[in-house]
N, C-alpha and C positions, 0 to 999 in steps of 0.2 A: 369227480370233484377236481377243480383246477388246482395248480400247485400252491397258489396263495391260500386257498381254503385248507389244504392239507397241512401247510405250515402252521396255520392258526390252530388247527386241532392238535398238532404235535406240541406246540408251545403250551397248550392248556392240558397236556398229558392225557389226551383222549384217544391217542393211537398207541396200540400195543406192539405191532410188528409190521415189517414190510417184506413183501415177497415178490420176486420176479417170476412170472409165469408165462407160458405160451399164450400168444394172442388168440382171442376167440374168432377173429375174422382176419384171414390172410396170414402171412408169415411174420414172425417177429416176436417181440416180448412186451408185456405190459407190467406196470407196477400196481400191485394189489396191496393196499394197506389195510390192516385189520384194526377196527376200533376196540375199545375195552370190552364190548359185548361179543366180540368175535365176528362181527359182520364185516364183509369186504367193502372197501372204499377204493375204487379204481381211479387212477390219475387220468383226467380228461383234459381236452383242450378247451379253449374259451367257448366253443360251440356245444360242449357236452359230449364230444366223441372221444372214445378210448384213445389215449396216446399210445401209439405203437412204435417201439424202438427196434432198430435193426440188429442191435447187439445187447448182450447182458451189460456191458460196460456203460452204455448210454443210459440204460434204465437205472443202473447202480448210481450213476452220477446224480440223477434226479432224486433218488432216495436220500443220498447224502445231502443234497441241497435242502430237502425238507427238514433234515435234522437227524436222520437215522445213521448210527455208526455201524450197526450190524444189520445185514439184509440177508434173507434166505434166498439162495440162488440154486436152482436145480442143477444136477449133474447131467450134462449131455455131451 
């Protein structure tokens, strides 16, 4: 889901948490938001492709823009 959609879900209190996880394709990190049912909702670009960040900080910035003040970041 693109950032606009995730912001809307967050405003309507339909997202429970944000996690920065290793990208499934290539190197980098993706932002995985969990909805209230525990299902993952990945941040995508306008074409529906996973948005892959080169650093935790870039992914964290996007999570903060959505509205999350706390984000789960793996220790590496």
